[in-house]
C-alpha positions in Angstrom: -131.0 -35.1 97.1 -127.6 -36.7 96.6 -125.1 -35.5 99.1 -122.1 -35.6 96.9 -123.7 -33.5 94.5 -125.6 -30.9 96.6 -121.9 -30.4 98.4 -120.2 -30.3 95.1 -122.8 -27.6 93.9 -123.1 -25.4 97.0 -119.2 -25.1 96.8 -118.7 -24.5 93.2 -121.7 -22.8 92.2 -123.6 -21.5 95.2 -125.6 -18.8 93.6 -127.5 -21.2 91.3 -127.7 -24.0 94.0 -129.4 -21.8 96.6 -131.9 -21.2 94.1 -132.4 -25.0 93.8 -132.5 -25.3 97.6 -134.8 -22.6 98.3 -137.6 -24.6 96.2 -136.8 -27.6 98.6 -139.1 -28.4 101.7 -136.7 -30.3 103.8 -137.2 -30.5 107.9 -134.2 -29.9 110.0 -134.3 -33.1 111.3 -134.2 -34.8 107.7 -131.5 -32.5 106.7 -129.7 -33.8 110.0 -129.5 -37.2 109.3 -129.0 -37.1 105.6 -126.5 -34.6 105.5 -125.4 -32.7 108.3 -124.1 -36.1 110.5 -122.6 -37.5 107.3 -120.5 -34.4 106.5 -119.5 -33.6 110.3 -117.8 -36.8 110.2 -115.1 -35.7 107.7 -113.5 -33.5 109.8 -114.0 -35.4 112.9 -112.4 -38.9 111.3 -109.6 -37.2 109.6 -108.8 -35.4 112.8 -108.7 -38.7 114.7 -106.2 -39.8 112.2 -104.1 -36.4 111.8 -104.2 -35.9 115.7 -104.2 -39.8 116.9 -102.3 -41.4 114.6 -100.1 -39.1 112.3 -99.4 -36.3 115.3 -97.3 -33.1 114.8 -94.3 -31.3 115.8 -93.9 -28.5 117.8 -90.3 -27.4 118.4 -88.9 -30.6 117.5 -91.2 -32.3 119.8 -93.6 -34.7 118.5 -97.3 -34.9 119.5 -100.0 -37.1 118.9 -101.7 -40.0 120.7 -104.8 -42.1 120.3 -106.6 -40.0 123.3 -105.7 -36.7 121.7 -107.3 -38.0 118.3 -110.6 -39.3 120.0 -110.7 -36.0 122.0 -110.3 -33.8 118.6 -112.8 -35.9 116.8 -115.6 -35.9 119.4 -115.2 -32.1 120.2 -115.0 -31.3 116.4 -118.0 -33.5 115.6 -120.1 -32.0 118.7 -118.8 -28.4 118.1 -120.1 -28.7 114.2 -123.3 -30.1 115.0 -124.2 -27.7 118.1 -122.5 -24.8 115.9 -125.1 -25.4 113.2 -128.2 -25.7 115.4 -127.1 -22.4 117.4 -126.5 -20.4 114.1 -129.4 -21.8 112.7 -131.6 -20.8 115.8 -130.0 -17.4 116.2 -130.3 -16.6 112.4 -133.9 -17.4 112.8 -134.7 -15.4 115.6 -133.0 -12.4 114.1 -135.0 -12.6 110.9 -138.1 -10.4 111.9 -135.5 -7.7 112.7 -134.4 -7.6 109.4 -137.9 -8.0 107.4 -136.7 -11.7 106.9 -138.6 -15.2 106.7 -138.8 -16.5 110.2 -138.2 -20.2 109.6 -136.1 -22.5 111.3 -136.3 -25.0 109.0 -134.7 -22.7 106.1 -132.4 -21.4 108.7 -131.1 -24.7 109.2 -130.5 -25.4 105.5 -128.9 -21.9 105.0 -126.2 -22.8 107.8 -125.8 -26.5 107.2 -125.1 -25.9 103.4 -122.9 -22.9 104.4 -120.9 -25.1 106.6 -120.3 -27.4 103.4 -117.0 -26.2 102.6 -115.5 -26.5 106.1 -116.9 -30.1 106.2 -115.2 -30.9 103.1 -111.9 -29.2 103.7 -112.0 -31.4 106.8 -109.6 -33.9 105.0 -106.7 -31.4 105.8 -107.0 -32.6 109.3 -105.3 -35.4 108.3 -101.9 -33.6 108.6 -102.6 -31.5 111.2 -99.9 -28.8 110.2 -102.1 -28.3 107.3 -105.5 -27.6 109.5 -105.7 -24.3 109.1 -106.7 -24.4 105.4 -110.0 -25.9 106.7 -110.7 -22.7 108.5 -109.8 -20.8 105.3 -112.7 -22.8 103.5 -114.6 -21.9 106.5 -114.3 -18.2 105.3 -115.7 -19.1 101.9 -118.8 -20.9 103.9 -119.4 -17.1 105.2 -119.5 -16.2 101.6 -121.9 -18.7 100.9 -123.9 -17.6 103.9 -124.1 -14.2 103.0 -125.4 -14.9 99.2 -128.2 -17.4 100.9 -129.9 -15.0 103.0 -131.7 -13.6 100.1 -133.2 -16.8 98.7 -133.4 -18.8 101.7 -134.7 -16.4 104.5 -136.2 -13.8 102.0 -134.0 -10.8 103.4 -134.2 -7.8 101.6 -131.3 -6.7 99.5 -130.7 -3.3 101.3 -130.9 -5.3 104.8 -128.4 -8.6 103.7 -125.4 -6.8 104.7 -126.4 -5.8 108.1 -128.4 -8.9 108.8 -125.1 -11.0 107.7 -122.9 -9.0 109.9 -124.9 -9.3 113.1 -125.0 -12.8 112.3 -121.2 -12.9 112.4 -121.1 -11.2 115.6 -123.3 -13.9 117.0 -121.2 -16.6 115.2 -118.2 -15.3 116.7 -119.5 -15.3 120.1 -121.0 -18.8 119.8 -117.4 -20.2 118.6 -116.0 -18.8 121.2 -118.4 -20.1 124.0 -118.3 -23.4 122.3 -114.1 -23.4 122.4 -114.3 -22.8 125.7 -116.6 -25.2 126.7 -115.4 -28.2 124.7 -111.7 -27.0 124.8 -112.1 -28.4 128.5 -112.0 -32.0 127.2 -108.6 -31.5 125.8 -106.8 -30.6 129.1 
């Protein structure tokens, strides 16, 4: 699997790419080292540069420091990886309730590849004033997750929406908890 090609394909033609991914047997640990750890570096490194070197202005005051950049990079990297694992764990555990396949490796693939738009859009952290754009790309990642439920988790069409919405609720809770825990590093 070529990381750049996979990222491009999952972003530009996710329906077609899910059919390819569905046939692949790859362990979560292999996907972690060959894809997730690499792509999660994009928002982390760009955040370090943006918040540590470029900085940002609020009401005429300039903020930014190497320390702030490092804390942003570290919390971004850790939260992305932890978020993927926790989300995959929950999606996998919810699977039987929605007549879906309970397989952590497939759930991990689903979540990792769904995060791809947000990883790639991490380049916008180079300029903190544009960082909101990364979040918008994250919304596109939710769409990729939605269409990936059927091929990856074998979710029946009539249960995809409820499985997706239940998963989103857990995603929000996980994100809030991670923000609280990791946000402690900022202050």
